[in-house]
C-alpha positions in Angstrom: -30.8 -161.4 -20.7 -30.3 -164.9 -19.1 -32.9 -165.9 -16.6 -33.1 -168.7 -14.1 -36.8 -169.7 -13.9 -38.1 -171.5 -10.8 -41.5 -173.2 -10.6 -43.0 -174.9 -7.5 -46.8 -174.2 -7.8 -47.9 -177.8 -7.4 -46.0 -181.1 -7.3 -43.2 -180.5 -9.9 -40.0 -178.9 -8.7 -38.6 -177.2 -11.8 -35.8 -174.9 -12.8 -34.6 -173.8 -16.2 -32.2 -171.4 -17.8 -33.7 -169.2 -20.6 -32.0 -166.6 -22.7 -33.9 -163.6 -24.0 -37.3 -165.2 -23.3 -37.0 -167.5 -26.3 -33.9 -169.7 -26.2 -34.1 -172.7 -23.8 -30.7 -173.7 -22.5 -31.8 -176.1 -19.8 -35.0 -177.5 -18.4 -35.0 -179.7 -15.3 -38.1 -181.1 -13.6 -38.3 -183.4 -10.5 -41.8 -184.7 -9.9 -43.3 -186.3 -6.8 -46.1 -187.8 -8.9 -45.5 -191.4 -7.9 -46.1 -190.4 -4.2 -49.3 -188.6 -5.0 -50.6 -191.4 -7.3 -51.0 -193.6 -4.2 -53.7 -191.2 -2.9 -55.4 -190.5 -6.2 -54.4 -186.8 -6.2 -51.9 -184.3 -5.0 -51.3 -184.2 -1.2 -50.1 -180.7 -0.4 -47.9 -181.8 2.6 -46.1 -184.4 0.4 -45.6 -181.8 -2.4 -44.1 -179.2 0.0 -41.7 -181.8 1.5 -40.6 -182.9 -1.9 -39.9 -179.4 -3.0 -37.7 -178.9 0.1 -35.7 -181.9 -0.8 -35.4 -181.3 -4.5 -35.2 -177.5 -5.2 -31.5 -176.9 -4.7 -30.3 -180.0 -6.6 -32.7 -179.1 -9.4 -31.4 -175.5 -9.6 -27.8 -176.8 -9.6 -28.6 -179.3 -12.4 -30.3 -176.6 -14.5 -27.2 -174.4 -14.2 -24.9 -177.3 -15.0 -26.9 -178.4 -18.1 -26.9 -174.8 -19.3 -23.1 -174.7 -18.8 -23.7 -171.6 -16.7 -22.4 -170.1 -13.5 -24.1 -167.5 -11.3 -22.0 -164.9 -13.1 -23.9 -165.8 -16.3 -27.4 -165.4 -14.7 -28.8 -161.9 -15.2 -32.0 -162.4 -13.2 -34.1 -164.9 -11.3 -37.8 -165.5 -11.9 -40.2 -167.5 -9.7 -43.8 -168.5 -9.7 -45.7 -166.4 -7.1 -49.1 -168.0 -7.7 -51.6 -169.4 -8.1 -51.0 -172.8 -6.6 -50.6 -174.7 -3.4 -49.6 -172.4 -0.5 -46.9 -174.6 0.9 -45.4 -175.5 -2.5 -45.3 -171.8 -3.6 -43.6 -170.8 -0.3 -40.6 -173.1 -1.0 -40.0 -171.7 -4.4 -40.6 -168.0 -3.4 -38.3 -168.2 -0.4 -35.6 -170.0 -2.3 -35.7 -167.4 -5.1 -35.7 -164.5 -2.7 -32.7 -165.9 -0.8 -30.8 -166.4 -4.1 -31.7 -163.0 -5.4 -30.5 -161.3 -2.2 -27.3 -163.3 -1.8 -26.4 -163.4 -5.5 -27.5 -159.8 -6.0 -29.8 -160.6 -8.9 -33.1 -158.9 -10.0 -36.1 -161.0 -9.1 -39.3 -161.3 -11.2 -42.5 -162.6 -9.5 -44.5 -164.5 -12.2 -48.1 -165.6 -12.6 -48.2 -169.3 -13.2 -51.2 -169.3 -15.6 -49.8 -166.4 -17.7 -46.5 -168.3 -17.8 -48.1 -171.3 -19.4 -48.8 -169.3 -22.5 -45.0 -168.4 -22.8 -44.1 -172.0 -23.3 -45.1 -171.3 -26.9 -42.5 -168.5 -27.2 -39.8 -171.1 -26.8 -40.8 -172.7 -30.1 -38.7 -172.2 -33.3 -41.6 -170.2 -34.7 -43.1 -168.3 -31.8 -46.7 -166.9 -32.0 -47.3 -163.3 -33.0 -49.7 -160.7 -31.6 -52.6 -160.3 -31.3 -53.0 -163.9 -30.0 -55.8 -166.0 -28.5 -54.7 -168.4 -25.7 -56.7 -171.4 -24.6 -55.2 -172.3 -21.2 -56.3 -175.8 -20.0 -54.9 -177.6 -17.0 -55.9 -179.3 -13.8 -56.6 -176.1 -12.0 -57.5 -173.6 -14.8 -59.6 -173.3 -18.0 -59.4 -169.9 -19.5 -59.6 -168.0 -22.8 -57.3 -165.0 -22.9 -56.8 -162.4 -25.7 -53.4 -160.9 -25.8 -52.8 -157.6 -27.7 -49.1 -157.7 -26.7 -46.9 -158.9 -23.9 -48.6 -158.1 -20.5 -51.5 -156.5 -22.3 -54.3 -159.0 -22.2 -58.0 -159.5 -21.3 -59.5 -162.7 -19.8 -62.5 -163.4 -22.0 -63.8 -166.3 -19.9 -62.9 -169.0 -17.4 -64.4 -172.0 -15.6 -67.0 -171.3 -13.0 -66.5 -174.6 -11.2 -64.2 -177.5 -12.1 -61.3 -177.0 -14.5 -61.2 -179.4 -17.5 -58.1 -181.2 -16.1 -59.9 -181.7 -12.8 -62.9 -183.1 -14.6 -60.6 -185.6 -16.3 -59.2 -186.7 -13.0 -62.6 -187.1 -11.4 -64.0 -189.1 -14.2 -60.9 -191.3 -14.3 -61.3 -192.0 -10.6 -64.9 -193.0 -11.2 -63.8 -195.5 -13.8 -61.1 -196.9 -11.5 -58.2 -195.4 -13.6 -54.9 -194.2 -12.1 -54.0 -190.7 -11.3 -53.3 -188.4 -13.2 -56.6 -189.0 -15.0 -55.9 -187.1 -18.3 -53.5 -189.6 -19.9 -55.4 -192.5 -18.6 -58.7 -191.3 -20.0 -57.1 -190.5 -23.4 -55.6 -194.0 -23.7 -58.8 -195.7 -22.7 -60.8 -193.5 -25.0 -59.0 -194.9 -28.0 -60.8 -198.2 -27.4 -64.2 -196.7 -27.1 -67.0 -195.0 -29.1 -67.3 -191.2 -28.5 -71.0 -191.3 -29.4 -71.9 -194.2 -27.1 -73.3 -192.0 -24.4 -75.1 -188.7 -24.8 -73.5 -186.1 -22.5 -74.3 -182.4 -22.2 -72.3 -179.3 -22.9 -72.9 -176.7 -20.3 -74.7 -173.6 -21.6 -72.6 -170.7 -20.2 -72.7 -167.1 -21.1 -70.1 -166.0 -23.7 -66.7 -167.5 -23.0 -67.1 -169.0 -19.5 -66.9 -172.8 -18.9 -68.4 -175.3 -16.6 -67.6 -179.0 -16.2 -69.3 -179.9 -13.0 -72.6 -180.8 -14.8 -70.7 -183.0 -17.3 -69.0 -184.8 -14.5 -72.4 -185.5 -12.8 -73.9 -186.6 -16.1 -71.0 -189.2 -16.5 -71.8 -190.5 -13.0 -75.5 -190.9 -13.8 -74.8 -192.6 -17.1 -72.4 -195.0 -15.4 -75.0 -195.8 -12.7 -77.6 -196.4 -15.3 -75.2 -198.6 -17.3 -74.9 -201.0 -14.3 -78.6 -200.8 -13.5 -78.2 -199.0 -10.2 -80.0 -196.0 -8.7 -78.5 -192.6 -8.0 -77.6 -193.6 -4.4 -75.3 -196.4 -5.6 -71.8 -195.5 -4.3 -69.6 -194.0 -7.1 -66.6 -195.7 -5.6 -68.1 -199.1 -6.5 -69.0 -198.3 -10.1 -65.6 -199.3 -11.6 -66.1 -202.8 -10.2 -69.4 -203.2 -12.0 -68.6 -201.6 -15.3 -67.2 -203.8 -18.1 -64.0 -202.7 -19.9 -66.1 -201.9 -23.0 -68.4 -199.7 -21.0 -65.5 -197.9 -19.4 -63.9 -197.3 -22.8 -67.2 -195.9 -24.2 -67.7 -193.6 -21.2 -64.1 -192.4 -21.4 -64.4 -191.7 -25.2 -67.8 -190.0 -24.8 -66.6 -187.8 -21.9 -63.4 -186.8 -23.6 -65.3 -185.9 -26.8 -67.7 -183.6 -25.0 -65.2 -182.0 -22.6 -62.9 -181.1 -25.5 -65.7 -180.0 -27.8 -66.8 -177.6 -25.0 -63.4 -175.7 -25.0 -62.9 -175.9 -28.7 -66.4 -174.4 -29.4 -65.6 -171.4 -27.3 -62.1 -171.0 -28.8 -63.6 -171.1 -32.3 -66.2 -168.5 -31.3 -63.5 -166.2 -29.8 -61.3 -166.6 -32.9 -64.1 -165.4 -35.2 -65.0 -162.5 -32.9 -61.5 -161.2 -32.2 -59.5 -162.2 -35.3 -56.2 -163.0 -33.7 -53.1 -163.6 -35.8 -52.1 -166.6 -33.6 -53.9 -169.1 -31.5 -52.0 -170.9 -28.8 -52.7 -173.9 -26.6 -51.2 -173.9 -23.1 -51.3 -175.9 -19.8 -51.1 -179.6 -18.9 -54.2 -180.6 -20.9 -52.5 -179.1 -24.0 -50.7 -182.5 -24.3 -54.1 -184.2 -25.2 -53.9 -185.3 -28.8 -57.7 -185.2 -29.3 -57.8 -181.6 -28.2 -55.0 -180.7 -30.6 -56.9 -182.5 -33.4 -60.3 -180.9 -32.7 -58.7 -177.4 -32.3 -56.8 -177.8 -35.6 -59.9 -178.7 -37.5 -61.9 -175.8 -35.9 -59.5 -172.9 -36.5 -58.1 -172.1 -39.9 -54.7 -170.9 -38.6 -51.4 -172.6 -38.0 -51.7 -173.2 -34.2 -49.0 -173.1 -31.6 -48.7 -176.3 -29.5 -45.9 -176.5 -26.9 -44.0 -179.8 -26.8 -45.3 -182.2 -24.3 -42.5 -181.6 -21.8 -43.5 -177.9 -21.8 -47.2 -178.5 -21.3 -46.8 -179.6 -17.7 -45.5 -177.2 -15.0 -41.9 -176.2 -15.8 -39.3 -173.5 -15.1 -38.8 -172.7 -18.8 -42.1 -170.9 -19.1 -41.4 -168.9 -16.0 -38.0 -167.8 -17.3 -39.4 -167.0 -20.7 -42.1 -164.7 -19.3 -39.6 -162.9 -17.1 -37.4 -162.4 -20.2 -40.1 -160.6 -22.0 -41.1 -158.6 -19.0 -37.5 -157.4 -18.8 -37.4 -156.5 -22.5 -40.6 -154.5 -22.0 -38.9 -152.5 -19.3 -41.0 -153.8 -16.4 -39.2 -153.4 -13.1 -38.3 -156.4 -11.0 -39.9 -157.1 -7.6 -38.4 -156.2 -4.3 -36.8 -159.5 -3.1 -37.5 -158.6 0.5 -41.2 -158.2 -0.2 -42.4 -160.9 -2.6 -44.9 -163.3 -1.0 -46.7 -166.3 -2.4 -50.3 -165.8 -3.4 -52.2 -169.1 -3.9 -55.2 -167.3 -5.4 -53.3 -165.0 -7.7 -55.5 -164.1 -10.7 -54.4 -163.0 -14.2 
């Protein structure tokens, strides 16, 4: 079963060719990140325009790199949601058109679930039951999988996702977008215990990062000797480089400890055979280190290029759906769903 996976949920235009859900034959990503960085975050209109310009060349390149023609493709898979409405629309309509004209089955894929399946492209894929910690700019979830498509969401963020918190703290410190890599680099120069920051006390496996973000703001204001009404946009001009590094290190330490503590708790309660990390924040080396220390199992970490949004994870999930006998979608009826839940 050879699948062309298409992903356009945010700012990356991606396509990949995946065989049997586990063999990656090509993986092409075109990002409009440089355009969004000028504005400190993703601009939906710019993202949609970039998808229109890039999607067909990206698909052609994915087929070429896989040394495949349309006759070699057994099915098409596309991210239906969640994500930005305009971005999703470009991918869905392109996939629908290709499925109809090329007479290929079409699988509509959940973006968040697909992130987990980047781990099934590893040389040693995870085994069930598995616990997945999904961490990205838009999502923070703990999910327990008994098998393919048989899962329970144990908990999720009730406000900001962890990646969003990284971006907002980076902006406060005057660091470039995206904030995750910038915070991680600066944190290497700081002391993680320099500032005392709180972990949110949430029930069971839910998360919250809004309070942590506010605590960082208050600590930064106090560090420069200003009151609560001092504009956050001016803080980076008043903070020293050492203060910025200490704030970055302290924030990263607590943000990561928050998700690792919950993952460790879930591991002991549910006893999975595998624990996997998924999503854009899965590239964070400090998160990988803390999780490895907390859980006494060989963990699955996708390579960095498969942590961010990509078509490979979409094609992989579709391959396993096909193997499980799940029917494809009606290509005339699939619509994007920006708020699609697992």
